[in-house]
C-alpha positions in Angstrom: -12.1 -18.5 -13.3 -13.3 -15.4 -11.4 -10.1 -15.6 -9.3 -7.9 -15.7 -12.4 -9.8 -12.8 -14.0 -9.4 -10.8 -10.7 -5.6 -11.4 -10.7 -5.4 -10.6 -14.4 -7.4 -7.4 -14.0 -5.3 -6.4 -11.0 -2.0 -7.0 -12.9 -3.2 -4.9 -15.8 -4.1 -2.1 -13.4 -0.7 -2.4 -11.7 1.1 -2.3 -15.1 -0.7 0.8 -15.9 0.2 2.3 -12.5 3.8 1.4 -13.0 4.0 3.1 -16.5 2.0 6.1 -15.4 3.8 6.2 -12.1 7.2 6.5 -13.8 6.0 9.3 -16.0 4.3 11.3 -13.3 7.2 10.8 -10.9 9.5 12.4 -13.6 7.2 15.4 -13.8 7.0 15.7 -10.0 10.7 15.2 -9.1 11.9 17.5 -11.9 9.2 20.1 -11.3 9.7 20.6 -7.6 13.3 19.4 -7.1 14.8 17.2 -4.5 14.3 19.5 -1.5 10.8 20.5 -2.5 9.9 16.8 -3.0 11.2 16.0 0.4 9.1 18.9 1.9 5.9 17.7 0.2 6.5 13.9 0.7 7.2 14.3 4.4 3.8 16.0 5.1 2.0 13.5 2.9 3.8 10.6 4.8 2.6 11.8 8.2 -1.0 12.4 6.9 -1.1 9.0 5.2 -0.1 7.2 8.4 -3.2 8.6 10.1 -5.3 8.2 6.9 -4.4 4.5 6.6 -4.1 3.3 10.2 -5.8 6.0 12.4 -9.2 4.3 12.2 -7.9 1.7 14.7 -8.6 -1.3 12.4 -12.3 -0.7 12.3 -12.6 0.0 8.6 -10.4 -2.9 7.6 -12.9 -5.2 9.3 -15.7 -4.3 6.8 -14.8 -7.2 4.5 -15.0 -9.7 7.3 -18.3 -8.6 8.7 -19.9 -8.4 5.2 -19.4 -12.1 4.9 -20.8 -12.8 8.4 -24.3 -11.8 7.2 -25.3 -10.8 10.7 -25.9 -7.2 9.6 -27.4 -5.5 6.6 -24.9 -4.2 3.9 -26.3 -0.7 4.1 -26.0 -0.7 7.9 -22.3 -1.7 7.9 -21.4 0.9 5.2 -23.4 3.7 6.7 -22.0 3.1 10.2 -18.4 3.0 9.0 -18.8 6.2 7.0 -20.3 8.1 10.0 -17.5 6.7 12.2 -14.9 7.9 9.6 -16.3 11.5 9.6 -16.2 11.6 13.4 -12.7 10.2 13.8 -11.4 12.5 11.0 -12.8 15.6 12.8 -11.0 14.5 16.0 -7.7 14.1 14.2 -8.1 17.4 12.3 -8.8 19.3 15.6 -5.8 17.7 17.2 -3.5 18.6 14.3 -4.7 22.2 14.2 -4.3 22.5 18.0 -0.7 21.2 18.1 0.2 23.1 15.0 -1.1 26.4 16.6 1.0 25.6 19.7 4.1 25.2 17.5 4.5 21.6 18.6 4.5 19.9 15.2 5.3 20.5 11.5 6.2 24.2 12.1 7.8 24.6 8.7 4.4 24.1 6.9 1.7 26.7 6.2 -1.3 26.2 8.4 -3.9 26.4 5.6 -2.0 23.8 3.6 -1.8 21.5 6.6 -5.6 21.8 7.2 -6.3 21.2 3.5 -3.9 18.2 3.2 -5.5 16.9 6.4 -8.7 16.1 4.5 -6.8 13.3 2.8 -7.4 11.4 6.1 -11.1 11.4 5.5 -10.9 10.6 1.8 -8.6 7.7 2.6 -11.1 6.3 5.1 -13.9 6.4 2.6 -11.7 4.7 0.0 -10.8 2.0 2.5 -14.5 1.3 3.2 -15.3 1.1 -0.5 -12.3 -1.1 -1.3 -13.3 -3.5 1.5 -16.8 -3.8 0.1 -15.5 -4.5 -3.4 -13.1 -7.1 -2.0 -15.8 -8.8 0.2 -18.2 -9.0 -2.7 -15.5 -10.1 -5.1 -16.1 -7.1 -7.4 -12.5 -6.2 -8.0 -13.0 -5.8 -11.8 -15.4 -3.0 -11.1 -13.1 -1.3 -8.6 -10.1 -1.6 -10.9 -11.9 0.2 -13.8 -12.3 3.2 -11.5 -8.7 3.1 -10.3 -7.5 2.7 -13.9 -9.4 5.8 -15.0 -7.9 7.7 -12.0 -4.4 6.9 -13.2 -5.0 8.4 -16.6 -6.5 11.5 -15.0 -3.5 11.8 -12.8 -1.1 11.6 -15.8 -3.0 14.3 -17.7 -3.3 16.7 -14.7 0.3 16.4 -13.6 1.7 16.7 -17.1 -0.5 19.8 -17.6 0.9 21.4 -14.4 4.5 20.5 -15.4 4.1 21.7 -19.0 2.6 25.1 -17.9 5.3 25.5 -15.2 2.6 25.5 -12.6 3.9 22.5 -10.7 5.1 23.7 -7.3 5.1 22.2 -3.9 1.7 23.8 -3.0 0.0 23.0 -6.3 1.2 19.4 -6.0 -0.2 19.1 -2.5 -3.5 20.7 -3.5 -3.8 18.4 -6.5 -3.2 15.4 -4.2 -6.1 16.4 -2.0 -8.4 16.8 -5.0 -7.3 13.5 -6.4 -8.1 11.8 -3.1 -11.5 13.4 -3.0 -12.4 12.3 -6.5 -11.2 8.7 -6.0 -13.2 8.3 -2.8 -16.3 9.8 -4.3 -16.2 7.5 -7.4 -15.5 4.4 -5.3 -18.3 4.9 -2.9 -20.7 6.0 -5.6 -20.3 2.9 -7.7 -21.2 0.7 -4.8 -24.9 1.1 -5.7 -25.4 2.3 -2.1 -27.7 5.1 -0.9 -26.3 6.8 2.2 -29.1 7.6 4.7 -28.2 10.7 6.6 -31.0 9.9 9.2 -29.3 6.6 10.0 -27.6 6.4 13.4 -24.2 4.8 14.0 -24.4 1.2 15.2 -22.0 1.1 18.1 -22.3 -2.7 18.3 -20.8 -3.0 14.8 -18.1 -0.6 15.6 -17.1 -2.4 18.8 -17.1 -5.8 17.1 -15.0 -4.4 14.2 -12.6 -2.9 16.7 -12.2 -6.2 18.5 -11.6 -8.0 15.3 -9.4 -5.5 13.5 -7.4 -3.7 16.2 -4.4 -6.0 16.3 -4.5 -6.5 12.6 -4.3 -2.8 12.2 -1.4 -2.6 14.6 0.3 -5.3 12.5 -0.4 -3.4 9.3 0.9 -0.1 10.9 4.1 -1.8 11.9 4.5 -3.2 8.4 3.9 0.2 7.0 6.4 1.8 9.4 8.9 -1.0 8.5 8.6 0.4 4.9 8.7 4.1 6.1 10.8 4.3 9.2 13.9 4.6 7.1 12.4 7.7 5.4 11.5 9.3 8.7 14.9 8.6 10.1 16.7 10.0 7.0 14.8 13.2 7.4 15.7 13.5 11.1 19.3 12.3 10.8 20.1 14.1 7.5 18.0 16.7 5.7 15.1 17.4 3.4 17.1 17.1 0.3 18.5 13.7 1.3 15.0 12.7 2.1 13.8 13.8 -1.3 16.6 11.9 -3.1 16.0 8.8 -0.9 12.2 9.0 -1.5 12.7 8.7 -5.2 14.7 5.5 -4.8 12.0 4.2 -2.5 9.2 5.2 -4.9 10.8 3.5 -7.9 11.9 0.4 -6.1 8.4 -0.1 -4.5 6.8 -0.2 -8.0 7.9 -3.9 -7.6 5.3 -4.2 -4.8 2.5 -3.5 -7.2 2.6 -7.1 -8.2 2.0 -8.6 -4.7 -0.5 -5.9 -4.0 -2.5 -6.8 -7.0 -2.4 -10.5 -6.1 -3.1 -10.1 -2.4 -6.4 -8.4 -2.8 -7.6 -11.1 -5.3 -6.3 -13.8 -3.0 -8.2 -12.4 0.0 -11.4 -12.2 -2.0 -10.8 -15.8 -3.2 -10.1 -17.1 0.3 -13.2 -15.5 1.8 -15.3 -17.4 -0.9 -13.6 -20.8 -0.5 -14.9 -23.2 2.2 -12.3 -26.0 2.3 -9.0 -25.3 4.2 -7.0 -27.6 1.9 -8.2 -25.7 -1.2 -7.2 -22.4 0.5 -3.7 -23.7 1.1 -3.3 -24.8 -2.6 -4.6 -21.5 -3.9 -2.2 -19.5 -1.6 0.7 -21.9 -2.4 0.9 -21.4 -6.2 -0.1 -17.7 -5.9 2.8 -16.8 -3.7 5.2 -18.9 -5.7 4.6 -17.2 -9.0 4.4 -13.8 -7.4 7.9 -14.3 -5.9 9.3 -15.5 -9.2 7.8 -12.6 -11.1 9.2 -10.1 -8.6 12.6 -11.8 -8.8 12.7 -11.5 -12.6 11.6 -7.9 -12.6 14.0 -6.9 -9.9 16.9 -8.2 -12.1 15.7 -6.1 -14.9 15.2 -3.1 -12.6 18.9 -3.4 -11.4 20.0 -2.4 -14.9 17.3 0.2 -15.6 18.2 2.0 -12.4 21.2 3.5 -14.2 18.8 5.6 -16.3 17.6 7.6 -13.2 19.9 10.6 -13.6 19.0 10.8 -17.3 15.3 11.2 -16.7 15.1 12.8 -13.2 18.3 14.9 -13.2 21.8 14.5 -11.8 20.8 15.6 -8.3 19.1 12.2 -7.9 22.2 10.1 -8.9 22.7 8.7 -5.4 19.3 7.1 -5.6 20.6 4.6 -8.2 22.4 2.6 -5.5 19.4 3.0 -3.2 17.2 1.4 -5.8 19.5 -1.5 -6.4 19.9 -2.3 -2.7 16.1 -2.1 -2.1 15.2 -4.3 -5.0 16.6 -7.5 -3.5 14.9 -6.9 -0.2 11.5 -6.0 -1.7 11.6 -9.2 -3.8 11.5 -11.2 -0.5 9.0 -8.7 1.0 6.6 -9.8 -1.7 6.3 -13.2 0.1 4.9 -11.4 3.2 2.7 -9.1 1.2 0.8 -12.1 -0.3 1.0 -14.6 2.6 -0.3 -12.1 5.2 -3.7 -12.4 3.5 -3.6 -16.2 4.1 -3.0 -15.8 7.9 -5.5 -13.0 8.2 -8.3 -15.0 6.5 -7.5 -17.9 8.9 -7.8 -15.3 11.8 -4.2 -16.0 12.9 -3.7 -12.4 13.7 -1.0 -13.1 16.3 1.3 -14.4 13.6 1.0 -11.2 11.6 1.5 -9.1 14.7 4.6 -11.0 15.8 6.3 -10.8 12.4 5.5 -7.1 12.1 6.9 -6.3 15.6 10.1 -8.3 14.9 10.9 -6.8 11.5 10.1 -3.2 12.6 12.4 -3.4 15.6 15.2 -4.9 13.5 14.8 -2.2 10.8 14.8 0.6 13.4 17.9 -0.7 15.3 20.0 -1.3 12.1 19.0 2.2 10.8 20.3 3.8 14.0 23.8 2.6 12.9 23.7 2.6 9.1 22.1 6.1 8.4 24.7 8.2 10.4 27.5 6.1 8.9 26.4 5.4 5.3 23.6 8.0 4.7 20.7 7.0 2.5 22.5 3.9 1.2 22.7 2.7 4.8 19.0 3.3 5.2 18.3 1.1 2.1 20.6 -1.6 3.4 18.8 -1.7 6.8 15.4 -1.9 5.1 16.4 -4.7 2.8 17.7 -6.8 5.7 14.3 -6.4 7.5 12.4 -7.1 4.3 14.3 -10.3 3.8 13.5 -11.4 7.4 9.8 -10.3 6.9 9.3 -12.4 3.8 11.2 -15.5 4.8 9.4 -15.6 8.2 6.1 -15.7 6.5 7.2 -18.3 4.0 8.6 -20.7 6.7 5.4 -20.5 8.8 3.2 -20.9 5.7 5.0 -24.0 4.4 4.8 -25.5 7.8 1.1 -24.8 7.9 0.4 -26.4 4.6 3.0 -29.2 5.1 5.0 -28.4 2.0 8.9 -28.6 1.8 10.9 -25.7 0.5 12.2 -27.8 -2.4 8.7 -28.8 -3.4 7.6 -25.1 -3.2 10.4 -23.9 -5.5 10.8 -26.7 -8.1 7.7 -28.9 -8.3 4.8 -27.9 -10.6 1.5 -29.2 -9.2 -1.7 -29.9 -11.2 -3.4 -26.9 -9.7 -0.5 -24.6 -10.8 -0.6 -26.1 -14.3 -4.4 -25.6 -14.7 -4.0 -22.0 -13.3 -1.4 -21.2 -15.9 -3.6 -22.5 -18.7 -6.5 -20.5 -17.5 -4.4 -17.3 -17.2 -2.9 -17.7 -20.6 -6.3 -18.2 -22.1 -7.4 -14.8 -20.8 -4.6 -12.9 -22.4 -4.9 -10.3 -23.7 -7.5 -9.3 -21.1 -10.1 -6.8 -22.1 
């Protein structure tokens, strides 16, 4: 029942994020324009790559080592927070050094770059907190915090837009403040007292690195598979094209909020289930209904995409076709988003790494041809092809692992699925 509640809570959070995300994106894209949006998004993209994957996989291992019970909870959290501060300072110094030498992001103001760089640290703290919530199966508590942050985001961005104060710089400064508040609330609600006198436990860090490094490389390649098209659009075309394309990506990736909400609940469930057969059954019906939900919503989204110029402005008209092309690929990517949790929990990290490498290379190579020839639509096409391969590769390996045929997966309703649906329906509407 806790698993069903976690998924239900996650889905409600994602629905709120979708609705608020659409409204806030209208304020942002109208407020700062296509070129301004491209300018801001590119800097945030670079910072978020470091903020999500620059920790070398160490922070993503927190959930795993909390369940091992070889170390105290406080010791694991404190060690990872100290490590985060150290690694952040190293990255910030490197960024400032190369920026001063004129080697990177020369078009950005140095003070803004330093300020936005703090997102790296705030992301690390949020990753630690989220890992603890997942490991302790307290997703409901975490989701309440994230839900409140969404409403705060809506109010703040609407106020900036209404007062005509929404500029590139004010948007970047707000993003930094939002990251700070989110990380503070997440870590505060852990009921954890940080001991400044506590020393970093290098044994924990080394074991987390050994466990999480290849998982992190896999996750980075997956992320780049979702973002390499944007980076290449900026390099091959221009900031305005990047801004238009990023809107198409932002709106189409709202579909990924469904598998994201499910995957965290699935990971928490798998870590708290002992029998391998039971884990396979849980993952089987979870990925099946996630895929069907994404398929249904993508069909609806195909028609709604036509409304983009009306709400965002005519300069974003080209993003309509981008959204439609990306939707079908992202539907298949949802399979990989969910099933990666299954293979990671079973410590089959090599599977995740191999699929990530394969799809990233395919996406990169196709983009080299399609972007110069077809522009941002070509980038969307290349990404959708790689997403299709990414999702189907996971599905084939998973069905082989649990010894289930494709026809059975698609068309047969098991007793476990029937009971799950009954439990889920009984919880609606969730409080």
